C-alpha positions in Angstrom: 130.7 21.3 -9.0 131.5 24.5 -10.9 134.2 25.0 -13.5 135.8 27.8 -14.7 138.2 27.8 -17.7 140.6 30.4 -17.9 142.5 31.3 -20.6 145.7 33.7 -20.7 146.1 35.1 -23.9 149.3 37.6 -25.0 148.7 38.3 -29.1 146.7 35.1 -29.9 144.3 36.3 -32.2 144.8 33.6 -34.7 144.2 30.6 -32.3 142.2 31.7 -29.8 138.8 31.5 -31.1 139.1 27.6 -31.9 140.2 27.3 -28.7 137.0 28.7 -27.0 134.8 27.2 -29.4 136.1 24.0 -28.1 135.6 25.0 -24.4 132.3 26.1 -25.0 131.1 22.9 -26.5 131.5 21.2 -23.0 128.3 22.0 -20.6 130.0 21.1 -17.4 131.8 24.5 -17.6 130.2 27.4 -16.7 132.4 30.2 -17.6 134.7 30.9 -20.1 137.7 33.6 -19.1 140.1 35.3 -21.2 142.5 37.7 -19.8 144.4 39.6 -22.5 147.8 40.0 -20.9 148.3 43.3 -22.5 147.7 42.1 -25.9 148.4 44.7 -29.1 146.5 42.7 -31.8 142.9 41.6 -32.1 142.9 38.6 -29.2 140.5 40.8 -27.1 137.9 41.3 -30.2 138.2 37.8 -31.4 137.7 36.3 -27.6 134.6 38.8 -27.2 133.0 37.5 -30.4 132.8 33.8 -29.3 131.1 35.4 -26.3 134.0 34.8 -23.4 134.3 36.9 -20.5 137.2 39.2 -21.3 139.5 40.9 -19.2 142.1 43.1 -20.6 145.5 44.0 -18.6 147.1 47.2 -20.5 150.5 45.9 -19.8 152.2 42.6 -20.2 152.2 41.5 -16.6 153.0 37.8 -17.2 151.4 34.2 -17.0 150.7 34.5 -13.3 149.2 37.9 -13.1 146.9 37.1 -15.7 145.8 33.9 -14.2 145.6 35.7 -11.0 142.9 38.2 -12.4 141.1 35.5 -14.1 140.9 33.6 -10.8 139.4 36.6 -9.3 136.8 36.7 -11.4 135.3 33.4 -10.7 134.3 31.5 -7.2 134.3 28.0 -9.4 135.1 25.1 -7.1 137.6 23.5 -10.3 139.7 25.6 -12.6 140.6 24.7 -16.0 143.8 26.5 -17.6 144.5 26.5 -21.0 147.1 28.2 -23.0 145.4 30.5 -26.1 147.7 29.0 -28.6 146.6 25.5 -28.6 146.3 24.0 -31.9 143.9 20.6 -32.6 142.0 21.2 -29.0 139.5 18.6 -28.7 136.5 18.0 -26.4 138.3 14.9 -25.2 141.0 16.9 -24.3 139.1 18.5 -21.8 137.1 15.9 -20.5 140.5 13.9 -19.9 141.8 17.1 -17.6 138.6 17.8 -15.6 136.9 14.2 -15.1 139.5 13.1 -12.7 138.7 15.8 -10.4 134.8 15.9 -11.0 135.1 12.2 -10.2 137.2 13.1 -7.1 140.3 11.1 -8.3 142.6 13.5 -8.4 143.1 17.4 -7.2 145.0 18.4 -10.1 145.7 16.7 -13.7 148.5 17.8 -15.9 148.2 17.8 -19.5 151.3 16.4 -21.6 151.1 16.8 -25.4 151.5 13.2 -27.3 151.5 12.3 -31.0 151.9 16.1 -32.0 154.8 17.8 -33.2 158.6 16.6 -32.0 158.9 20.7 -30.7 156.3 20.6 -28.4 155.6 16.9 -27.3 159.6 16.3 -26.4 159.9 19.3 -24.1 156.5 18.3 -22.2 158.0 14.6 -22.2 160.8 15.8 -20.3 159.2 18.4 -18.2 155.6 17.8 -17.9 155.5 19.7 -14.9 155.6 23.1 -17.1 152.4 22.1 -18.9 150.1 25.1 -19.0 147.1 22.7 -19.8 145.8 21.4 -16.0 142.7 21.3 -14.3 143.0 22.2 -10.7 140.6 22.4 -7.2 140.2 25.8 -6.1 141.7 25.3 -2.9 145.1 24.9 -4.2 145.6 27.9 -5.9 144.1 29.7 -3.0 147.3 28.6 -1.1 149.7 30.4 -3.4 150.9 33.8 -2.2 151.9 36.4 -4.7 150.9 34.2 -7.7 150.7 37.5 -9.9 154.5 37.8 -9.3 155.2 34.2 -10.8 155.1 34.7 -14.7 156.4 31.6 -16.3 157.3 30.3 -12.7 153.8 29.3 -12.2 153.3 25.9 -13.2 156.7 25.0 -11.2 154.9 26.6 -8.1 151.9 24.8 -8.5 153.6 21.4 -9.1 155.7 21.9 -5.7 152.6 22.9 -3.8 151.1 19.6 -4.7 154.0 17.8 -3.7 154.4 19.3 -0.6 150.7 19.0 0.6 150.6 15.5 -0.9 147.5 16.4 -3.2 146.5 13.8 -5.8 148.0 14.6 -9.1 147.2 13.0 -12.3 149.4 13.1 -15.8 146.8 12.5 -18.5 148.4 12.3 -22.5 146.8 15.3 -24.9 147.1 13.0 -28.1 147.3 15.1 -31.4 147.4 18.4 -29.4 150.3 21.4 -30.1 150.7 24.8 -29.8 152.8 27.6 -31.5 156.0 28.4 -30.2 157.8 31.2 -29.4 159.8 31.2 -32.7 156.9 30.6 -34.8 155.4 34.1 -33.1 157.9 36.1 -32.8 160.2 35.2 -35.5 163.9 32.9 -34.7 165.6 36.0 -32.8 163.3 37.1 -30.6 161.5 34.0 -30.2 164.9 32.5 -28.8 165.2 35.5 -26.6 161.7 35.1 -25.0 162.3 31.2 -24.9 165.4 32.2 -22.7 163.3 34.6 -20.5 161.0 31.7 -19.7 163.6 29.6 -18.8 165.2 32.2 -16.6 161.7 32.7 -14.5 161.3 29.0 -14.4 165.0 28.3 -12.9 164.4 31.6 -10.6 161.0 30.1 -9.2 162.7 26.8 -8.4 165.6 28.3 -6.5 163.4 30.2 -4.6 161.5 27.2 -3.1 
């Protein structure tokens, strides 16, 4: 089965190179796709320097729209979704996500941070279905209508869909992996605003299902 990695990114010039480098160490992954969601920094240049396939959106349209663009650019059987702001990504993390699907033990895997930082471990422990680190069979994404409108509600929608159709889901621990939080990226005030908007998008999607 072919595997494509899709990495949505918005102003992640400081971390995306290491994420791409690690993904490219996995021979089972055929394509690394970066979708820049209206980035205004050097995200695009950095990703291209790492020989990823880069698609550049002129405006920031949200995570769902970025992933939809990447999804449209590949016909792989398995899709690996990774955030561009990961810190400490290792090949073993990636294998733990893709191997259960390659062995047909799961239709989707969800990666949950563990033994990293409290600020990132705790939210995923409490709400693992919100994790952006996952591998999934293409047929599941094919079933999602209006993917480009979901923004931060994407993970909620995927989780609800697999539950509704009784797909096999496996949670895997991603030890010593963390990511930059919004308050670190944008400063305290702007970071809190963006975090609240993320929660509002998630709540909106939960209520719509």
